C-alpha distance (Angstrom), angle and dihedral (degrees) to the residues before:
residue distance angle dihedral
M1 . . .
R2 3.78 . .
N3 3.81 91.6 .
S4 3.85 89.1 49.4
M5 3.84 89.9 50.8
K6 3.89 92.9 47.4
K7 3.86 89.2 50.8
S8 3.82 89.4 51.2
L9 3.68 96.8 46.4
H10 3.93 89.7 45.1
W11 4.01 88.8 52.1
S12 3.80 88.8 47.0
L13 3.81 93.7 51.5
I14 3.82 90.3 48.9
I15 3.69 93.1 46.8
A16 3.86 91.3 49.7
V17 3.80 93.1 50.7
I18 3.96 91.3 45.2
T19 3.91 87.6 49.9
F20 3.80 93.4 50.3
V21 3.78 92.1 48.5
L22 3.82 95.1 44.6
A23 3.83 93.1 44.0
A24 3.78 90.2 52.9
I25 3.73 90.9 47.7
F26 3.85 95.1 46.1
S27 3.76 89.8 44.7
I28 3.92 93.6 54.4
V29 3.72 94.3 43.6
S30 3.74 93.4 48.8
T31 3.79 92.1 45.6
A32 3.85 90.3 48.4
L33 3.89 91.7 50.3
L34 3.75 94.9 46.9
S35 3.83 94.8 44.8
G36 3.79 109.3 103.3
V37 3.87 97.5 -2.3
A38 3.79 126.0 123.0
W39 3.81 119.0 -97.3
G40 3.79 88.4 -108.2
A41 3.74 96.6 58.9
G42 3.84 88.5 40.8
M43 3.93 88.2 58.0
L44 3.75 89.3 50.9
I45 3.83 92.6 50.4
V46 3.89 86.4 50.6
F47 3.67 92.5 52.1
V48 3.96 90.3 47.9
I49 3.74 89.1 54.7
V50 3.85 92.4 50.3
L51 3.73 89.3 47.3
T52 3.86 88.8 53.8
G53 3.68 91.0 53.3
V54 3.88 92.9 48.2
V55 3.90 94.3 50.0
S56 3.82 91.0 45.3
D57 3.74 90.3 53.3
T58 3.82 90.9 46.4
I59 3.66 92.5 52.4
G60 3.86 93.2 48.1
V61 3.71 93.0 52.4
A62 3.83 90.2 46.4
A63 3.82 89.7 54.2
T64 3.88 91.9 55.0
A65 3.91 91.5 43.9
A66 3.81 98.7 45.3
D67 3.78 121.0 97.0
E68 3.79 120.5 -131.9
K69 3.84 96.1 -139.6
P70 3.86 98.6 78.6
F71 3.82 91.5 52.9
H72 3.89 90.2 51.7
A73 3.82 87.7 57.7
M74 3.86 91.2 45.5
A75 3.75 90.4 48.9
S76 3.72 92.5 52.7
E77 3.68 89.1 52.9
K78 3.90 89.4 51.9
V79 3.75 93.9 -115.0
Q80 3.79 112.8 173.1
G81 3.75 112.6 -110.5
A82 3.74 95.3 14.4
K83 3.74 95.5 110.6
Q84 3.68 91.4 49.4
A85 3.75 91.9 47.9
M86 3.78 89.5 54.0
L87 3.61 93.6 51.8
I88 3.79 88.6 50.2
T89 3.82 90.8 56.8
R90 3.76 89.9 46.8
N91 3.71 93.3 55.7
A92 3.82 95.5 34.8
D93 3.83 92.0 133.3
R94 3.91 93.9 60.3
F95 3.80 94.3 32.5
S96 3.84 94.2 53.6
N97 3.93 85.7 42.1
F98 3.72 89.0 58.6
T99 3.85 99.2 39.7
N100 3.79 97.8 38.8
D101 3.91 103.4 34.4
V102 3.72 100.9 27.3
I103 3.75 111.3 34.5
G104 3.93 92.2 23.2
D105 3.79 94.5 51.1
I106 3.71 95.1 42.7
A107 3.82 92.9 50.3
G108 3.89 87.5 51.9
I109 3.69 94.4 51.2
I110 3.76 93.3 43.6
S111 3.72 94.0 47.0
G112 3.84 90.1 55.4
T113 3.66 92.0 51.0
A114 3.80 92.3 45.3
S115 3.84 89.9 49.1
A116 3.87 89.1 54.5
Y117 3.74 90.0 53.3
V118 3.82 94.5 47.8
V119 3.71 92.7 47.0
L120 3.86 93.4 51.7
H121 3.82 88.1 46.6
L122 3.81 93.0 51.8
A123 3.84 93.2 47.8
L124 3.86 91.9 50.6
Q125 3.83 91.9 49.3
M126 3.89 85.9 51.5
G127 3.80 89.3 52.8
Y128 3.93 97.1 -106.7
G129 3.76 119.8 120.2
E130 3.80 132.7 -142.4
G131 3.82 113.2 -61.4
S132 3.78 94.8 22.2
T133 3.87 121.5 138.7
V134 3.82 90.2 -114.4
Q135 3.87 94.1 49.6
F136 3.96 85.2 48.4
V137 3.92 91.2 52.0
I138 3.76 93.7 45.6
S139 3.79 91.7 46.8
V140 3.83 90.4 52.5
L141 3.72 94.4 47.8
F142 3.78 99.1 44.4
T143 3.87 94.0 42.7
S144 3.78 87.5 51.0
V145 3.86 92.2 49.8
V146 3.88 88.1 49.5
A147 3.80 93.1 47.9
A148 3.88 91.7 46.5
L149 3.85 91.6 50.4
T150 3.76 92.5 46.4
V151 3.79 96.5 47.9
G152 3.82 93.5 39.1
G153 3.72 94.2 44.6
K154 3.82 91.2 50.8
S155 3.75 91.9 48.8
V156 3.80 92.7 51.5
G157 3.99 89.0 44.1
K158 3.82 91.5 54.4
T159 3.78 91.4 52.9
L160 3.88 91.8 49.6
A161 3.74 89.6 41.9
I162 3.85 92.3 56.3
Q163 3.79 94.4 42.1
Y164 3.73 98.3 42.3
S165 3.87 103.3 27.5
T166 3.78 96.3 132.9
E167 3.78 94.7 49.6
I168 3.79 93.2 47.0
I169 3.83 94.7 47.4
A170 3.81 88.5 46.2
Y171 3.85 89.2 57.4
V172 3.81 92.2 47.6
G173 3.84 90.0 46.5
R174 3.95 86.8 56.6
L175 3.79 90.6 51.3
F176 3.74 91.5 47.7
Y177 3.86 87.6 47.0
F178 3.82 89.0 54.9
L179 3.68 92.2 47.5
E180 3.86 91.9 49.6
V181 3.93 98.9 42.3
K182 3.76 101.8 34.5
L183 3.79 104.5 30.3
R184 3.81 99.2 23.7
I185 3.72 93.9 -125.7
T186 3.77 113.4 140.5
I187 3.77 118.1 -159.1
F188 3.75 101.0 179.0
K189 3.77 124.4 24.1
G190 3.89 115.0 -145.9
N191 3.70 115.2 -88.7
K192 3.68 134.3 164.2
R193 3.64 99.9 -134.6
K194 3.85 104.2 126.1
K195 3.71 123.1 -146.1
K196 3.64 114.6 -103.7
K197 3.80 116.1 -119.0
N198 3.74 119.2 -119.2
I199 3.77 110.2 -113.1
K200 3.81 111.3 -131.2
K201 3.66 116.1 -143.9
């Protein structure tokens, strides 16, 4: 029990540090991209951030829904990325924690901040200052659209993730294979901890 608690706290600390670093990087990059661009380009950047969150959430759900067995068969046939996909399913809890909670939540927070920047920029271009009625209306409309796209996109993503979990994780496995073989970046180290099967009631 103590050992399990220590591992959990250790992982939580690692995730907290990673989240802090990634949030800072994403915030700096998004601010740099939005600085000086037209409001139309700013909206496009916001939608890209939202899409990043949706895709990340979809991959995380697919990891928890995917079965390890198909990837064993692929690995025996030397299919590229099969080993990496197998490791993703074995570490589905941590993988989904990273994709859903870290990347997904960061994308949600930054998209909100970026939306406020775009709305203010648009209002100023239209000749209305901060705090004006027009700026408030634009803010409500744009924030509502971003929220609808985020929630709706994640809803569709979850459905696709459950139905096509094997295919999605296979593609992610190929990406990890490329990173590992071509760029020498190892995402998961091989471990023998098998994924626990979900018990159907």
